[in-house]
C-alpha positions in Angstrom: 107.5 97.9 90.2 106.0 101.3 90.5 107.4 104.0 92.8 105.4 106.8 94.2 106.5 110.2 95.6 104.0 112.8 96.8 105.0 116.5 96.8 102.8 118.8 99.0 103.0 122.6 99.1 103.8 124.1 102.4 104.3 127.9 101.8 105.9 130.2 99.3 107.9 127.9 97.1 108.6 125.3 99.8 107.3 121.7 99.4 107.5 118.5 101.4 108.4 115.4 99.4 107.3 112.1 100.9 108.0 108.5 99.7 105.9 105.4 100.1 108.2 104.3 103.1 107.4 107.4 105.2 110.7 109.3 104.4 110.4 113.0 103.8 112.5 116.0 102.8 112.0 119.7 102.0 112.3 121.0 98.5 112.7 124.8 98.3 114.6 127.5 96.5 116.5 130.6 97.6 114.8 133.7 98.9 115.6 135.7 95.8 113.6 133.1 93.8 110.5 133.2 96.1 111.4 130.5 98.5 112.7 130.3 102.1 116.0 128.6 101.5 115.0 125.7 103.7 115.7 122.6 101.6 117.2 121.1 98.5 116.6 122.7 95.1 114.9 120.3 92.7 117.9 120.1 90.3 120.3 119.4 93.1 118.2 116.4 94.1 118.9 115.0 90.7 122.6 115.1 91.5 121.8 113.5 94.9 119.9 110.7 93.3 122.7 110.1 90.7 125.5 110.2 93.3 123.6 108.0 95.7 122.7 105.4 93.2 126.2 105.1 91.8 127.9 105.3 95.3 125.8 102.4 96.6 126.6 100.3 93.6 130.3 101.1 93.8 130.7 100.4 97.6 128.7 97.2 97.3 130.7 95.8 94.3 134.1 96.7 96.0 132.9 94.9 99.2 131.8 91.9 97.2 135.3 91.7 95.6 136.8 91.5 99.2 137.8 95.2 99.4 137.5 97.2 102.7 136.4 100.8 102.3 137.0 103.0 105.2 135.6 106.2 103.5 134.1 107.0 100.2 133.0 110.3 98.8 131.5 111.3 95.4 131.3 114.9 94.3 129.1 115.8 91.4 129.1 119.2 89.7 126.4 120.0 87.3 126.9 122.8 84.7 123.6 124.5 83.8 122.5 126.0 80.5 122.2 129.8 80.7 118.8 130.0 79.0 115.6 128.3 80.1 115.0 125.6 80.9 118.5 125.8 82.4 119.0 122.1 82.4 122.3 120.4 83.2 124.4 120.4 80.1 127.4 118.6 81.7 127.8 116.6 84.9 131.3 115.9 86.2 132.1 113.1 88.7 134.8 113.1 91.2 135.2 109.8 93.2 137.4 109.6 96.3 137.9 106.7 98.6 140.1 105.3 101.3 140.7 101.7 102.4 142.1 98.4 101.5 141.1 97.6 98.0 142.5 97.5 94.6 142.2 100.7 92.5 141.2 98.5 89.5 138.4 97.1 91.6 137.1 100.6 92.3 137.4 101.5 88.5 135.6 98.3 87.5 132.8 99.0 90.2 132.4 102.4 88.7 132.2 101.1 85.1 129.6 98.4 86.2 127.5 101.1 87.9 127.6 103.3 84.9 127.2 100.7 82.2 124.8 98.2 83.9 123.4 98.8 87.4 122.7 102.5 88.2 119.0 102.9 87.4 119.2 106.7 87.8 122.0 107.1 85.3 120.2 104.9 82.8 117.0 106.9 83.4 118.8 110.0 82.4 120.6 108.3 79.5 117.4 106.8 78.2 114.5 109.1 79.2 111.2 107.6 80.1 107.9 108.5 78.4 105.9 111.0 80.4 102.2 111.0 81.0 100.4 114.1 82.7 97.1 114.3 84.5 95.8 117.6 85.8 93.0 117.9 88.3 91.9 119.0 91.7 92.1 117.2 95.1 
């Protein structure tokens, strides 16, 4: 299965990202960096993708085990390198939930997401090959 995202320039350093299903979001940077501060920063979207992937796995697994989750929150903090390319050098997870479920089921769900199911985590852990094509529209 191939996934496709299109990123189109709007103005300054602001772009509109669109997926193949018709969803869209604004990608931007702060005004000091030349943007309009009107959307997610690219590196922040990496954290969103990672948290979203794992949270979906965890909630689904706990529910399959008969647990009832009334609220669930995942907070990720990415520590960046000080020199370019200023990539994340450490990502810290904080998982918080409420409901009627066993704590060991939540722990096992996290482990299954991390070790087996989360495609975003495994993409970061085992980077894909890259292919580039430059051209004009």
